[in-house]
TORKOL-4160 file (C-alpha; in steps of 0.2 Angstrom, whole numbers, padded with zeros to 4 digits, m for minus):
343
<pt num="1" X="1183" Y="0046" Z="0685"/>
<pt num="2" X="1167" Y="0045" Z="0693"/>
<pt num="3" X="1161" Y="0043" Z="0716"/>
<pt num="4" X="1157" Y="0027" Z="0720"/>
<pt num="5" X="1142" Y="0022" Z="0724"/>
<pt num="6" X="1142" Y="0016" Z="0743"/>
<pt num="7" X="1140" Y="m0003" Z="0744"/>
<pt num="8" X="1135" Y="m0006" Z="0727"/>
<pt num="9" X="1150" Y="0002" Z="0721"/>
<pt num="10" X="1155" Y="0014" Z="0707"/>
<pt num="11" X="1169" Y="0010" Z="0692"/>
<pt num="12" X="1178" Y="0017" Z="0682"/>
<pt num="13" X="1173" Y="0023" Z="0668"/>
<pt num="14" X="1189" Y="0026" Z="0659"/>
<pt num="15" X="1189" Y="0044" Z="0653"/>
<pt num="16" X="1203" Y="0054" Z="0654"/>
<pt num="17" X="1198" Y="0078" Z="0653"/>
<pt num="18" X="1212" Y="0086" Z="0642"/>
<pt num="19" X="1217" Y="0096" Z="0656"/>
<pt num="20" X="1224" Y="0078" Z="0664"/>
<pt num="21" X="1231" Y="0071" Z="0647"/>
<pt num="22" X="1242" Y="0089" Z="0646"/>
<pt num="23" X="1249" Y="0086" Z="0666"/>
<pt num="24" X="1253" Y="0068" Z="0663"/>
<pt num="25" X="1268" Y="0064" Z="0676"/>
<pt num="26" X="1276" Y="0052" Z="0665"/>
<pt num="27" X="1268" Y="0042" Z="0679"/>
<pt num="28" X="1253" Y="0030" Z="0676"/>
<pt num="29" X="1240" Y="0015" Z="0685"/>
<pt num="30" X="1235" Y="0003" Z="0679"/>
<pt num="31" X="1221" Y="m0005" Z="0682"/>
<pt num="32" X="1215" Y="m0017" Z="0686"/>
<pt num="33" X="1197" Y="m0029" Z="0678"/>
<pt num="34" X="1190" Y="m0037" Z="0685"/>
<pt num="35" X="1191" Y="m0031" Z="0701"/>
<pt num="36" X="1180" Y="m0031" Z="0719"/>
<pt num="37" X="1161" Y="m0039" Z="0720"/>
<pt num="38" X="1160" Y="m0054" Z="0711"/>
<pt num="39" X="1144" Y="m0060" Z="0709"/>
<pt num="40" X="1144" Y="m0070" Z="0730"/>
<pt num="41" X="1147" Y="m0054" Z="0740"/>
<pt num="42" X="1132" Y="m0044" Z="0729"/>
<pt num="43" X="1120" Y="m0057" Z="0734"/>
<pt num="44" X="1126" Y="m0057" Z="0751"/>
<pt num="45" X="1126" Y="m0039" Z="0757"/>
<pt num="46" X="1109" Y="m0035" Z="0749"/>
<pt num="47" X="1102" Y="m0051" Z="0757"/>
<pt num="48" X="1108" Y="m0041" Z="0773"/>
<pt num="49" X="1101" Y="m0026" Z="0767"/>
<pt num="50" X="1086" Y="m0031" Z="0762"/>
<pt num="51" X="1084" Y="m0038" Z="0777"/>
<pt num="52" X="1084" Y="m0023" Z="0787"/>
<pt num="53" X="1072" Y="m0015" Z="0776"/>
<pt num="54" X="1060" Y="m0031" Z="0775"/>
<pt num="55" X="1062" Y="m0033" Z="0793"/>
<pt num="56" X="1069" Y="m0021" Z="0805"/>
<pt num="57" X="1082" Y="m0017" Z="0815"/>
<pt num="58" X="1092" Y="m0027" Z="0821"/>
<pt num="59" X="1097" Y="m0040" Z="0810"/>
<pt num="60" X="1109" Y="m0052" Z="0817"/>
<pt num="61" X="1127" Y="m0057" Z="0806"/>
<pt num="62" X="1132" Y="m0073" Z="0810"/>
<pt num="63" X="1152" Y="m0071" Z="0805"/>
<pt num="64" X="1155" Y="m0057" Z="0795"/>
<pt num="65" X="1142" Y="m0057" Z="0779"/>
<pt num="66" X="1160" Y="m0054" Z="0769"/>
<pt num="67" X="1177" Y="m0051" Z="0774"/>
<pt num="68" X="1180" Y="m0036" Z="0773"/>
<pt num="69" X="1183" Y="m0021" Z="0785"/>
<pt num="70" X="1169" Y="m0008" Z="0778"/>
<pt num="71" X="1155" Y="m0016" Z="0772"/>
<pt num="72" X="1152" Y="m0024" Z="0789"/>
<pt num="73" X="1156" Y="m0006" Z="0796"/>
<pt num="74" X="1142" Y="0002" Z="0789"/>
<pt num="75" X="1130" Y="m0016" Z="0789"/>
<pt num="76" X="1131" Y="m0010" Z="0808"/>
<pt num="77" X="1128" Y="0007" Z="0804"/>
<pt num="78" X="1111" Y="0000" Z="0795"/>
<pt num="79" X="1109" Y="m0010" Z="0808"/>
<pt num="80" X="1116" Y="m0027" Z="0808"/>
<pt num="81" X="1122" Y="m0034" Z="0821"/>
<pt num="82" X="1137" Y="m0049" Z="0819"/>
<pt num="83" X="1140" Y="m0063" Z="0828"/>
<pt num="84" X="1150" Y="m0076" Z="0831"/>
<pt num="85" X="1140" Y="m0091" Z="0835"/>
<pt num="86" X="1120" Y="m0091" Z="0835"/>
<pt num="87" X="1122" Y="m0091" Z="0855"/>
<pt num="88" X="1122" Y="m0074" Z="0854"/>
<pt num="89" X="1105" Y="m0073" Z="0847"/>
<pt num="90" X="1090" Y="m0070" Z="0853"/>
<pt num="91" X="1078" Y="m0085" Z="0851"/>
<pt num="92" X="1067" Y="m0080" Z="0839"/>
<pt num="93" X="1076" Y="m0067" Z="0831"/>
<pt num="94" X="1083" Y="m0067" Z="0812"/>
<pt num="95" X="1101" Y="m0074" Z="0808"/>
<pt num="96" X="1111" Y="m0070" Z="0790"/>
<pt num="97" X="1122" Y="m0084" Z="0785"/>
<pt num="98" X="1137" Y="m0078" Z="0780"/>
<pt num="99" X="1143" Y="m0079" Z="0761"/>
<pt num="100" X="1157" Y="m0091" Z="0766"/>
<pt num="101" X="1145" Y="m0107" Z="0770"/>
<pt num="102" X="1141" Y="m0117" Z="0786"/>
<pt num="103" X="1139" Y="m0133" Z="0790"/>
<pt num="104" X="1125" Y="m0141" Z="0794"/>
<pt num="105" X="1126" Y="m0144" Z="0812"/>
<pt num="106" X="1127" Y="m0122" Z="0815"/>
<pt num="107" X="1105" Y="m0124" Z="0805"/>
<pt num="108" X="1103" Y="m0136" Z="0818"/>
<pt num="109" X="1108" Y="m0126" Z="0828"/>
<pt num="110" X="1100" Y="m0114" Z="0824"/>
<pt num="111" X="1082" Y="m0120" Z="0822"/>
<pt num="112" X="1083" Y="m0124" Z="0841"/>
<pt num="113" X="1083" Y="m0109" Z="0844"/>
<pt num="114" X="1069" Y="m0103" Z="0834"/>
<pt num="115" X="1077" Y="m0091" Z="0828"/>
<pt num="116" X="1072" Y="m0085" Z="0806"/>
<pt num="117" X="1087" Y="m0093" Z="0797"/>
<pt num="118" X="1093" Y="m0084" Z="0780"/>
<pt num="119" X="1106" Y="m0090" Z="0769"/>
<pt num="120" X="1116" Y="m0082" Z="0763"/>
<pt num="121" X="1131" Y="m0093" Z="0761"/>
<pt num="122" X="1138" Y="m0090" Z="0739"/>
<pt num="123" X="1129" Y="m0102" Z="0727"/>
<pt num="124" X="1148" Y="m0106" Z="0724"/>
<pt num="125" X="1149" Y="m0115" Z="0741"/>
<pt num="126" X="1136" Y="m0121" Z="0743"/>
<pt num="127" X="1141" Y="m0132" Z="0725"/>
<pt num="128" X="1157" Y="m0139" Z="0733"/>
<pt num="129" X="1145" Y="m0141" Z="0750"/>
<pt num="130" X="1135" Y="m0154" Z="0738"/>
<pt num="131" X="1150" Y="m0162" Z="0730"/>
<pt num="132" X="1155" Y="m0164" Z="0747"/>
<pt num="133" X="1138" Y="m0173" Z="0750"/>
<pt num="134" X="1140" Y="m0184" Z="0736"/>
<pt num="135" X="1158" Y="m0192" Z="0737"/>
<pt num="136" X="1155" Y="m0194" Z="0757"/>
<pt num="137" X="1139" Y="m0205" Z="0751"/>
<pt num="138" X="1150" Y="m0214" Z="0740"/>
<pt num="139" X="1160" Y="m0216" Z="0753"/>
<pt num="140" X="1175" Y="m0208" Z="0744"/>
<pt num="141" X="1190" Y="m0200" Z="0755"/>
<pt num="142" X="1189" Y="m0181" Z="0753"/>
<pt num="143" X="1201" Y="m0172" Z="0753"/>
<pt num="144" X="1200" Y="m0152" Z="0753"/>
<pt num="145" X="1213" Y="m0140" Z="0748"/>
<pt num="146" X="1212" Y="m0124" Z="0760"/>
<pt num="147" X="1216" Y="m0114" Z="0772"/>
<pt num="148" X="1215" Y="m0123" Z="0789"/>
<pt num="149" X="1201" Y="m0111" Z="0800"/>
<pt num="150" X="1194" Y="m0101" Z="0788"/>
<pt num="151" X="1174" Y="m0102" Z="0789"/>
<pt num="152" X="1170" Y="m0108" Z="0772"/>
<pt num="153" X="1182" Y="m0125" Z="0774"/>
<pt num="154" X="1177" Y="m0124" Z="0792"/>
<pt num="155" X="1156" Y="m0127" Z="0782"/>
<pt num="156" X="1165" Y="m0139" Z="0772"/>
<pt num="157" X="1172" Y="m0150" Z="0781"/>
<pt num="158" X="1157" Y="m0151" Z="0794"/>
<pt num="159" X="1148" Y="m0157" Z="0779"/>
<pt num="160" X="1156" Y="m0177" Z="0780"/>
<pt num="161" X="1169" Y="m0175" Z="0796"/>
<pt num="162" X="1170" Y="m0194" Z="0794"/>
<pt num="163" X="1177" Y="m0192" Z="0776"/>
<pt num="164" X="1184" Y="m0175" Z="0776"/>
<pt num="165" X="1204" Y="m0171" Z="0775"/>
<pt num="166" X="1211" Y="m0154" Z="0777"/>
<pt num="167" X="1226" Y="m0152" Z="0763"/>
<pt num="168" X="1232" Y="m0134" Z="0769"/>
<pt num="169" X="1247" Y="m0131" Z="0751"/>
<pt num="170" X="1257" Y="m0142" Z="0746"/>
<pt num="171" X="1267" Y="m0147" Z="0759"/>
<pt num="172" X="1252" Y="m0152" Z="0767"/>
<pt num="173" X="1247" Y="m0165" Z="0753"/>
<pt num="174" X="1263" Y="m0177" Z="0762"/>
<pt num="175" X="1254" Y="m0178" Z="0774"/>
<pt num="176" X="1237" Y="m0187" Z="0770"/>
<pt num="177" X="1233" Y="m0208" Z="0771"/>
<pt num="178" X="1216" Y="m0214" Z="0764"/>
<pt num="179" X="1210" Y="m0229" Z="0767"/>
<pt num="180" X="1208" Y="m0235" Z="0747"/>
<pt num="181" X="1219" Y="m0224" Z="0734"/>
<pt num="182" X="1207" Y="m0227" Z="0719"/>
<pt num="183" X="1193" Y="m0220" Z="0731"/>
<pt num="184" X="1200" Y="m0201" Z="0732"/>
<pt num="185" X="1195" Y="m0185" Z="0728"/>
<pt num="186" X="1200" Y="m0169" Z="0728"/>
<pt num="187" X="1188" Y="m0153" Z="0734"/>
<pt num="188" X="1195" Y="m0136" Z="0735"/>
<pt num="189" X="1189" Y="m0119" Z="0747"/>
<pt num="190" X="1185" Y="m0108" Z="0731"/>
<pt num="191" X="1196" Y="m0091" Z="0735"/>
<pt num="192" X="1210" Y="m0102" Z="0736"/>
<pt num="193" X="1225" Y="m0096" Z="0723"/>
<pt num="194" X="1223" Y="m0105" Z="0704"/>
<pt num="195" X="1243" Y="m0110" Z="0704"/>
<pt num="196" X="1243" Y="m0115" Z="0719"/>
<pt num="197" X="1231" Y="m0126" Z="0721"/>
<pt num="198" X="1235" Y="m0137" Z="0705"/>
<pt num="199" X="1254" Y="m0137" Z="0714"/>
<pt num="200" X="1245" Y="m0144" Z="0726"/>
<pt num="201" X="1236" Y="m0158" Z="0717"/>
<pt num="202" X="1250" Y="m0164" Z="0708"/>
<pt num="203" X="1261" Y="m0169" Z="0724"/>
<pt num="204" X="1246" Y="m0176" Z="0728"/>
<pt num="205" X="1246" Y="m0186" Z="0712"/>
<pt num="206" X="1260" Y="m0191" Z="0713"/>
<pt num="207" X="1257" Y="m0201" Z="0729"/>
<pt num="208" X="1239" Y="m0205" Z="0722"/>
<pt num="209" X="1239" Y="m0208" Z="0705"/>
<pt num="210" X="1219" Y="m0210" Z="0701"/>
<pt num="211" X="1214" Y="m0197" Z="0713"/>
<pt num="212" X="1198" Y="m0190" Z="0706"/>
<pt num="213" X="1195" Y="m0174" Z="0701"/>
<pt num="214" X="1177" Y="m0161" Z="0705"/>
<pt num="215" X="1165" Y="m0163" Z="0691"/>
<pt num="216" X="1170" Y="m0143" Z="0693"/>
<pt num="217" X="1185" Y="m0132" Z="0696"/>
<pt num="218" X="1177" Y="m0128" Z="0716"/>
<pt num="219" X="1188" Y="m0109" Z="0710"/>
<pt num="220" X="1176" Y="m0096" Z="0709"/>
<pt num="221" X="1178" Y="m0085" Z="0693"/>
<pt num="222" X="1181" Y="m0071" Z="0700"/>
<pt num="223" X="1195" Y="m0077" Z="0712"/>
<pt num="224" X="1204" Y="m0085" Z="0698"/>
<pt num="225" X="1200" Y="m0069" Z="0685"/>
<pt num="226" X="1207" Y="m0058" Z="0697"/>
<pt num="227" X="1220" Y="m0068" Z="0700"/>
<pt num="228" X="1221" Y="m0069" Z="0679"/>
<pt num="229" X="1222" Y="m0050" Z="0675"/>
<pt num="230" X="1237" Y="m0044" Z="0688"/>
<pt num="231" X="1247" Y="m0061" Z="0683"/>
<pt num="232" X="1246" Y="m0048" Z="0666"/>
<pt num="233" X="1249" Y="m0031" Z="0673"/>
<pt num="234" X="1261" Y="m0035" Z="0688"/>
<pt num="235" X="1277" Y="m0038" Z="0676"/>
<pt num="236" X="1274" Y="m0021" Z="0671"/>
<pt num="237" X="1272" Y="m0016" Z="0689"/>
<pt num="238" X="1284" Y="m0007" Z="0704"/>
<pt num="239" X="1272" Y="m0008" Z="0714"/>
<pt num="240" X="1253" Y="m0019" Z="0714"/>
<pt num="241" X="1242" Y="m0011" Z="0729"/>
<pt num="242" X="1228" Y="m0024" Z="0731"/>
<pt num="243" X="1214" Y="m0016" Z="0741"/>
<pt num="244" X="1206" Y="m0030" Z="0751"/>
<pt num="245" X="1205" Y="m0035" Z="0773"/>
<pt num="246" X="1218" Y="m0044" Z="0780"/>
<pt num="247" X="1205" Y="m0062" Z="0784"/>
<pt num="248" X="1198" Y="m0061" Z="0766"/>
<pt num="249" X="1208" Y="m0077" Z="0758"/>
<pt num="250" X="1208" Y="m0071" Z="0739"/>
<pt num="251" X="1213" Y="m0052" Z="0743"/>
<pt num="252" X="1229" Y="m0058" Z="0751"/>
<pt num="253" X="1231" Y="m0071" Z="0735"/>
<pt num="254" X="1232" Y="m0058" Z="0726"/>
<pt num="255" X="1246" Y="m0051" Z="0735"/>
<pt num="256" X="1255" Y="m0068" Z="0733"/>
<pt num="257" X="1249" Y="m0068" Z="0715"/>
<pt num="258" X="1258" Y="m0049" Z="0711"/>
<pt num="259" X="1274" Y="m0053" Z="0719"/>
<pt num="260" X="1273" Y="m0073" Z="0711"/>
<pt num="261" X="1271" Y="m0065" Z="0690"/>
<pt num="262" X="1283" Y="m0052" Z="0691"/>
<pt num="263" X="1278" Y="m0036" Z="0703"/>
<pt num="264" X="1294" Y="m0027" Z="0712"/>
<pt num="265" X="1282" Y="m0025" Z="0727"/>
<pt num="266" X="1266" Y="m0029" Z="0733"/>
<pt num="267" X="1255" Y="m0022" Z="0746"/>
<pt num="268" X="1238" Y="m0026" Z="0756"/>
<pt num="269" X="1227" Y="m0012" Z="0758"/>
<pt num="270" X="1208" Y="m0009" Z="0766"/>
<pt num="271" X="1210" Y="0009" Z="0764"/>
<pt num="272" X="1216" Y="0024" Z="0754"/>
<pt num="273" X="1225" Y="0031" Z="0767"/>
<pt num="274" X="1236" Y="0015" Z="0773"/>
<pt num="275" X="1244" Y="0017" Z="0756"/>
<pt num="276" X="1264" Y="0022" Z="0764"/>
<pt num="277" X="1270" Y="0036" Z="0754"/>
<pt num="278" X="1291" Y="0027" Z="0752"/>
<pt num="279" X="1280" Y="0012" Z="0742"/>
<pt num="280" X="1278" Y="0027" Z="0732"/>
<pt num="281" X="1294" Y="0030" Z="0733"/>
<pt num="282" X="1304" Y="0030" Z="0711"/>
<pt num="283" X="1289" Y="0020" Z="0705"/>
<pt num="284" X="1282" Y="0026" Z="0686"/>
<pt num="285" X="1270" Y="0012" Z="0687"/>
<pt num="286" X="1257" Y="0007" Z="0698"/>
<pt num="287" X="1244" Y="m0011" Z="0697"/>
<pt num="288" X="1226" Y="m0008" Z="0709"/>
<pt num="289" X="1217" Y="m0021" Z="0712"/>
<pt num="290" X="1202" Y="m0026" Z="0723"/>
<pt num="291" X="1197" Y="m0042" Z="0733"/>
<pt num="292" X="1180" Y="m0050" Z="0729"/>
<pt num="293" X="1173" Y="m0044" Z="0743"/>
<pt num="294" X="1177" Y="m0024" Z="0740"/>
<pt num="295" X="1167" Y="m0012" Z="0736"/>
<pt num="296" X="1172" Y="m0001" Z="0720"/>
<pt num="297" X="1172" Y="0015" Z="0730"/>
<pt num="298" X="1187" Y="0013" Z="0740"/>
<pt num="299" X="1195" Y="0008" Z="0725"/>
<pt num="300" X="1189" Y="0025" Z="0717"/>
<pt num="301" X="1196" Y="0035" Z="0733"/>
<pt num="302" X="1216" Y="0023" Z="0729"/>
<pt num="303" X="1213" Y="0029" Z="0710"/>
<pt num="304" X="1212" Y="0049" Z="0720"/>
<pt num="305" X="1223" Y="0048" Z="0731"/>
<pt num="306" X="1236" Y="0043" Z="0719"/>
<pt num="307" X="1232" Y="0056" Z="0709"/>
<pt num="308" X="1238" Y="0066" Z="0721"/>
<pt num="309" X="1254" Y="0057" Z="0720"/>
<pt num="310" X="1256" Y="0060" Z="0702"/>
<pt num="311" X="1248" Y="0045" Z="0696"/>
<pt num="312" X="1233" Y="0053" Z="0687"/>
<pt num="313" X="1236" Y="0040" Z="0672"/>
<pt num="314" X="1225" Y="0027" Z="0673"/>
<pt num="315" X="1225" Y="0013" Z="0659"/>
<pt num="316" X="1210" Y="0000" Z="0664"/>
<pt num="317" X="1218" Y="m0017" Z="0659"/>
<pt num="318" X="1202" Y="m0029" Z="0657"/>
<pt num="319" X="1204" Y="m0050" Z="0654"/>
<pt num="320" X="1189" Y="m0054" Z="0655"/>
<pt num="321" X="1169" Y="m0048" Z="0656"/>
<pt num="322" X="1159" Y="m0053" Z="0673"/>
<pt num="323" X="1141" Y="m0055" Z="0668"/>
<pt num="324" X="1132" Y="m0063" Z="0683"/>
<pt num="325" X="1123" Y="m0064" Z="0695"/>
<pt num="326" X="1113" Y="m0077" Z="0707"/>
<pt num="327" X="1099" Y="m0072" Z="0715"/>
<pt num="328" X="1093" Y="m0070" Z="0734"/>
<pt num="329" X="1091" Y="m0084" Z="0745"/>
<pt num="330" X="1073" Y="m0090" Z="0742"/>
<pt num="331" X="1066" Y="m0085" Z="0761"/>
<pt num="332" X="1073" Y="m0069" Z="0759"/>
<pt num="333" X="1062" Y="m0068" Z="0744"/>
<pt num="334" X="1046" Y="m0078" Z="0747"/>
<pt num="335" X="1042" Y="m0064" Z="0762"/>
<pt num="336" X="1047" Y="m0049" Z="0748"/>
<pt num="337" X="1034" Y="m0055" Z="0738"/>
<pt num="338" X="1021" Y="m0060" Z="0751"/>
<pt num="339" X="1028" Y="m0041" Z="0759"/>
<pt num="340" X="1022" Y="m0030" Z="0744"/>
<pt num="341" X="1008" Y="m0040" Z="0738"/>
<pt num="342" X="0999" Y="m0035" Z="0758"/>
<pt num="343" X="1004" Y="m0018" Z="0750"/>
């Protein structure tokens, strides 16, 4: 394996040396692919990095740019200052909005403080915002499936608060009331469990048979892909380790998916040193994956940690190849182009 490459991340190259092959212990790691950074996270992190280069430190970031401790700490070391609200940003300064999206009022607050706002919202989250505005304009009741208090849910609900009700899991479906059962649609947070979301929709349709679905799936491709490969490996695993932070919805869901799919145990860690050796006692197969906001060098560190405990045989299980990329925010690209023209 090769070392990671900072926040851009490295990848496992699948090479096992002859020496490693002759010293195998019968213990193995099933390494999930896809894992780690999705296109939206990559874009958001790069947005902060490029803004620091272009405008100089400090750059203010409203909320965590992505839900990962390591990424936040690394960007702080480069000069990013993370704040909770626009009021904490000095007037006229540059602020980056996180990948999770913000409500329209946040943009208005930024204008009122003369902030230079760069919106790093994931385009797949922006799509859900567009859907919310469109259905609200057509006077639909909108049932937003998601977790209460999550930044993405707050941002989406802010697009049409008079029309949106939150449905937090299947049990939440029983509490919904709508004005017209023939004009109701469901949307969802992009980082949910695919299976739980389908269960929630099924519960809603028991009460609302004419419930409409979004024009296209709201759960993002990366969330779905990471859950799918975990389902493929889970039943063969004594324990599944997910690298990710506790406030990362998609990372937490991966542990749940692993357990539901047959893994004997599942654990979420930010760093390799958080792995308890007791988890590995008696295990022969460890599954390993990472949330969509995790740089791959953190996974490489876990592989090294596991190899030192006898889990040197690594098999990468691939169920999809992701090639999607997103361009940087328009306002940042415009300023980068102008700076390049000035030489």
